[in-house]
KOLPAKOL-772011 format. One record per atom (N, C-alpha, C): residue number from 1; residue in one letter; atom name; x, y, z. Coordinates in steps of 0.02 Angstrom, whole numbers, padded with zeros to 5 digits. Layout:
BEGIN
{r NUM; A; CA; {X; Y; Z}}
...
REM end
This chain:
BEGIN
{r 1; M; N; {00042; -00059; 00000}}
{r 1; M; CA; {00000; 00000; 00000}}
{r 1; M; C; {00044; 00062; 00000}}
{r 2; T; N; {00030; 00109; -00044}}
{r 2; T; CA; {00070; 00170; -00048}}
{r 2; T; C; {00048; 00221; 00004}}
{r 3; E; N; {00096; 00260; 00025}}
{r 3; E; CA; {00082; 00313; 00074}}
{r 3; E; C; {00044; 00370; 00039}}
{r 4; P; N; {-00003; 00401; 00073}}
{r 4; P; CA; {-00038; 00458; 00043}}
{r 4; P; C; {00009; 00517; 00032}}
{r 5; E; N; {-00007; 00558; -00015}}
{r 5; E; CA; {00033; 00617; -00030}}
{r 5; E; C; {00001; 00679; 00004}}
{r 6; P; N; {00042; 00722; 00032}}
{r 6; P; CA; {00014; 00784; 00060}}
{r 6; P; C; {-00007; 00830; 00003}}
{r 7; T; N; {-00053; 00875; 00018}}
{r 7; T; CA; {-00075; 00926; -00029}}
{r 7; T; C; {-00019; 00977; -00037}}
{r 8; I; N; {-00003; 00995; -00098}}
{r 8; I; CA; {00048; 01046; -00111}}
{r 8; I; C; {00015; 01114; -00100}}
{r 9; A; N; {00034; 01148; -00047}}
{r 9; A; CA; {00005; 01214; -00031}}
{r 9; A; C; {00030; 01266; -00081}}
{r 10; Q; N; {00094; 01264; -00097}}
{r 10; Q; CA; {00123; 01307; -00149}}
{r 10; Q; C; {00190; 01278; -00170}}
{r 11; K; N; {00209; 01290; -00232}}
{r 11; K; CA; {00273; 01264; -00257}}
{r 11; K; C; {00328; 01315; -00246}}
{r 12; G; N; {00345; 01322; -00183}}
{r 12; G; CA; {00397; 01369; -00162}}
{r 12; G; C; {00393; 01377; -00087}}
{r 13; P; N; {00445; 01403; -00057}}
{r 13; P; CA; {00446; 01411; 00016}}
{r 13; P; C; {00405; 01470; 00040}}
{r 14; Y; N; {00387; 01469; 00104}}
{r 14; Y; CA; {00357; 01525; 00138}}
{r 14; Y; C; {00411; 01560; 00178}}
{r 15; A; N; {00422; 01624; 00166}}
{r 15; A; CA; {00470; 01663; 00206}}
{r 15; A; C; {00433; 01688; 00267}}
{r 16; V; N; {00453; 01665; 00326}}
{r 16; V; CA; {00420; 01683; 00388}}
{r 16; V; C; {00470; 01708; 00439}}
{r 17; E; N; {00447; 01751; 00483}}
{r 17; E; CA; {00489; 01776; 00538}}
{r 17; E; C; {00479; 01731; 00598}}
{r 18; L; N; {00533; 01703; 00623}}
{r 18; L; CA; {00531; 01659; 00681}}
{r 18; L; C; {00568; 01692; 00739}}
{r 19; E; N; {00550; 01672; 00800}}
{r 19; E; CA; {00581; 01699; 00860}}
{r 19; E; C; {00619; 01642; 00895}}
{r 20; A; N; {00683; 01653; 00909}}
{r 20; A; CA; {00725; 01603; 00941}}
{r 20; A; C; {00693; 01577; 01005}}
{r 21; G; N; {00693; 01511; 01013}}
{r 21; G; CA; {00667; 01479; 01073}}
{r 21; G; C; {00592; 01468; 01073}}
{r 22; K; N; {00557; 01494; 01023}}
{r 22; K; CA; {00484; 01486; 01019}}
{r 22; K; C; {00467; 01423; 00979}}
{r 23; S; N; {00415; 01387; 01001}}
{r 23; S; CA; {00392; 01327; 00966}}
{r 23; S; C; {00341; 01345; 00913}}
{r 24; Y; N; {00344; 01309; 00858}}
{r 24; Y; CA; {00298; 01318; 00803}}
{r 24; Y; C; {00274; 01249; 00779}}
{r 25; Y; N; {00216; 01248; 00746}}
{r 25; Y; CA; {00190; 01186; 00717}}
{r 25; Y; C; {00183; 01198; 00642}}
{r 26; W; N; {00227; 01164; 00604}}
{r 26; W; CA; {00226; 01169; 00531}}
{r 26; W; C; {00174; 01120; 00503}}
{r 27; C; N; {00132; 01145; 00459}}
{r 27; C; CA; {00080; 01104; 00427}}
{r 27; C; C; {00113; 01052; 00382}}
{r 28; R; N; {00097; 00989; 00394}}
{r 28; R; CA; {00125; 00934; 00353}}
{r 28; R; C; {00075; 00910; 00300}}
{r 29; C; N; {00010; 00920; 00313}}
{r 29; C; CA; {-00041; 00894; 00267}}
{r 29; C; C; {-00051; 00939; 00206}}
{r 30; G; N; {-00036; 01003; 00213}}
{r 30; G; CA; {-00046; 01051; 00158}}
{r 30; G; C; {-00115; 01082; 00155}}
{r 31; N; N; {-00159; 01066; 00202}}
{r 31; N; CA; {-00228; 01090; 00199}}
{r 31; N; C; {-00242; 01149; 00245}}
{r 32; S; N; {-00195; 01169; 00285}}
{r 32; S; CA; {-00205; 01225; 00332}}
{r 32; S; C; {-00220; 01289; 00294}}
{r 33; K; N; {-00265; 01329; 00321}}
{r 33; K; CA; {-00280; 01395; 00293}}
{r 33; K; C; {-00232; 01447; 00322}}
{r 34; N; N; {-00187; 01425; 00367}}
{r 34; N; CA; {-00139; 01469; 00400}}
{r 34; N; C; {-00067; 01449; 00380}}
{r 35; Q; N; {-00057; 01433; 00316}}
{r 35; Q; CA; {00008; 01410; 00292}}
{r 35; Q; C; {00064; 01458; 00310}}
{r 36; P; N; {00122; 01434; 00327}}
{r 36; P; CA; {00143; 01364; 00328}}
{r 36; P; C; {00131; 01330; 00395}}
{r 37; F; N; {00091; 01362; 00438}}
{r 37; F; CA; {00079; 01335; 00504}}
{r 37; F; C; {00014; 01296; 00508}}
{r 38; C; N; {00010; 01250; 00556}}
{r 38; C; CA; {-00048; 01207; 00565}}
{r 38; C; C; {-00107; 01245; 00594}}
{r 39; D; N; {-00167; 01229; 00568}}
{r 39; D; CA; {-00229; 01256; 00596}}
{r 39; D; C; {-00277; 01201; 00617}}
{r 40; G; N; {-00252; 01138; 00617}}
{r 40; G; CA; {-00293; 01081; 00637}}
{r 40; G; C; {-00329; 01047; 00580}}
{r 41; S; N; {-00317; 01068; 00518}}
{r 41; S; CA; {-00351; 01039; 00460}}
{r 41; S; C; {-00334; 00965; 00449}}
{r 42; H; N; {-00280; 00941; 00478}}
{r 42; H; CA; {-00257; 00872; 00470}}
{r 42; H; C; {-00301; 00822; 00507}}
{r 43; K; N; {-00342; 00844; 00554}}
{r 43; K; CA; {-00380; 00799; 00597}}
{r 43; K; C; {-00418; 00747; 00557}}
{r 44; G; N; {-00408; 00684; 00575}}
{r 44; G; CA; {-00441; 00628; 00541}}
{r 44; G; C; {-00402; 00603; 00481}}
{r 45; G; N; {-00346; 00635; 00466}}
{r 45; G; CA; {-00305; 00614; 00409}}
{r 45; G; C; {-00241; 00581; 00431}}
{r 46; P; N; {-00199; 00562; 00383}}
{r 46; P; CA; {-00138; 00525; 00399}}
{r 46; P; C; {-00079; 00568; 00420}}
{r 47; F; N; {-00085; 00634; 00416}}
{r 47; F; CA; {-00028; 00678; 00430}}
{r 47; F; C; {-00036; 00714; 00497}}
{r 48; L; N; {00021; 00724; 00530}}
{r 48; L; CA; {00024; 00763; 00591}}
{r 48; L; C; {00070; 00822; 00580}}
{r 49; P; N; {00059; 00878; 00615}}
{r 49; P; CA; {00105; 00935; 00607}}
{r 49; P; C; {00173; 00919; 00636}}
{r 50; V; N; {00223; 00957; 00614}}
{r 50; V; CA; {00291; 00950; 00638}}
{r 50; V; C; {00304; 01006; 00688}}
{r 51; N; N; {00317; 00986; 00751}}
{r 51; N; CA; {00332; 01035; 00803}}
{r 51; N; C; {00407; 01048; 00801}}
{r 52; F; N; {00426; 01112; 00798}}
{r 52; F; CA; {00497; 01130; 00799}}
{r 52; F; C; {00507; 01194; 00838}}
{r 53; T; N; {00566; 01203; 00864}}
{r 53; T; CA; {00585; 01263; 00901}}
{r 53; T; C; {00636; 01301; 00860}}
{r 54; A; N; {00623; 01365; 00849}}
{r 54; A; CA; {00669; 01407; 00810}}
{r 54; A; C; {00735; 01414; 00847}}
{r 55; K; N; {00789; 01403; 00811}}
{r 55; K; CA; {00856; 01409; 00840}}
{r 55; K; C; {00880; 01481; 00843}}
{r 56; E; N; {00854; 01522; 00797}}
{r 56; E; CA; {00874; 01592; 00797}}
{r 56; E; C; {00816; 01636; 00773}}
{r 57; T; N; {00819; 01699; 00792}}
{r 57; T; CA; {00768; 01747; 00770}}
{r 57; T; C; {00786; 01772; 00701}}
{r 58; G; N; {00736; 01775; 00658}}
{r 58; G; CA; {00748; 01800; 00590}}
{r 58; G; C; {00704; 01765; 00540}}
{r 59; T; N; {00719; 01777; 00476}}
{r 59; T; CA; {00680; 01748; 00422}}
{r 59; T; C; {00702; 01675; 00410}}
{r 60; A; N; {00652; 01632; 00405}}
{r 60; A; CA; {00663; 01562; 00388}}
{r 60; A; C; {00620; 01546; 00328}}
{r 61; Y; N; {00641; 01497; 00289}}
{r 61; Y; CA; {00605; 01476; 00229}}
{r 61; Y; C; {00577; 01407; 00241}}
{r 62; L; N; {00511; 01405; 00256}}
{r 62; L; CA; {00478; 01342; 00271}}
{r 62; L; C; {00446; 01314; 00209}}
{r 63; C; N; {00450; 01248; 00203}}
{r 63; C; CA; {00426; 01213; 00144}}
{r 63; C; C; {00352; 01225; 00131}}
{r 64; G; N; {00336; 01240; 00069}}
{r 64; G; CA; {00267; 01250; 00048}}
{r 64; G; C; {00240; 01190; 00009}}
{r 65; C; N; {00283; 01149; -00020}}
{r 65; C; CA; {00260; 01092; -00061}}
{r 65; C; C; {00247; 01030; -00018}}
{r 66; K; N; {00272; 01031; 00045}}
{r 66; K; CA; {00262; 00977; 00093}}
{r 66; K; C; {00300; 00912; 00076}}
{r 67; H; N; {00347; 00916; 00030}}
{r 67; H; CA; {00386; 00858; 00009}}
{r 67; H; C; {00460; 00863; 00028}}
{r 68; T; N; {00479; 00914; 00065}}
{r 68; T; CA; {00549; 00924; 00084}}
{r 68; T; C; {00577; 00864; 00123}}
{r 69; G; N; {00641; 00853; 00116}}
{r 69; G; CA; {00675; 00801; 00154}}
{r 69; G; C; {00704; 00830; 00218}}
{r 70; H; N; {00696; 00895; 00229}}
{r 70; H; CA; {00725; 00930; 00286}}
{r 70; H; C; {00669; 00969; 00323}}
{r 71; Q; N; {00616; 00933; 00343}}
{r 71; Q; CA; {00558; 00963; 00375}}
{r 71; Q; C; {00578; 01004; 00436}}
{r 72; P; N; {00552; 01063; 00445}}
{r 72; P; CA; {00501; 01098; 00405}}
{r 72; P; C; {00531; 01144; 00352}}
{r 73; Y; N; {00596; 01143; 00344}}
{r 73; Y; CA; {00630; 01192; 00301}}
{r 73; Y; C; {00632; 01170; 00228}}
{r 74; C; N; {00628; 01220; 00184}}
{r 74; C; CA; {00632; 01208; 00112}}
{r 74; C; C; {00701; 01181; 00093}}
{r 75; D; N; {00702; 01129; 00052}}
{r 75; D; CA; {00765; 01103; 00027}}
{r 75; D; C; {00768; 01103; -00049}}
{r 76; G; N; {00719; 01138; -00080}}
{r 76; G; CA; {00718; 01144; -00153}}
{r 76; G; C; {00680; 01088; -00189}}
{r 77; T; N; {00651; 01040; -00152}}
{r 77; T; CA; {00616; 00985; -00183}}
{r 77; T; C; {00560; 01009; -00229}}
{r 78; H; N; {00530; 01067; -00214}}
{r 78; H; CA; {00475; 01093; -00255}}
{r 78; H; C; {00494; 01101; -00328}}
{r 79; K; N; {00558; 01109; -00342}}
{r 79; K; CA; {00582; 01118; -00411}}
{r 79; K; C; {00574; 01055; -00453}}
{r 80; T; N; {00565; 00997; -00419}}
{r 80; T; CA; {00560; 00934; -00455}}
{r 80; T; C; {00488; 00909; -00460}}
{r 81; L; N; {00441; 00947; -00432}}
{r 81; L; CA; {00370; 00924; -00432}}
{r 81; L; C; {00332; 00950; -00492}}
REM end
């Protein structure tokens, strides 16, 4: 049985401002209306959000295609989709 594919929210990263030491929940399913962060849209589905703590304050590029190998950060995978 194949694994389900997440919804591609956008084919490119989201530039977001993060605060060092603060926890965030990155949307893994692609269905959140609060991209790139989780709004609970995954409930009842196979995907869970990714909880991460920002290491530094500043701009981060979070994955929008939901296929990155470096969750939650963009690794350029969107260029191959």
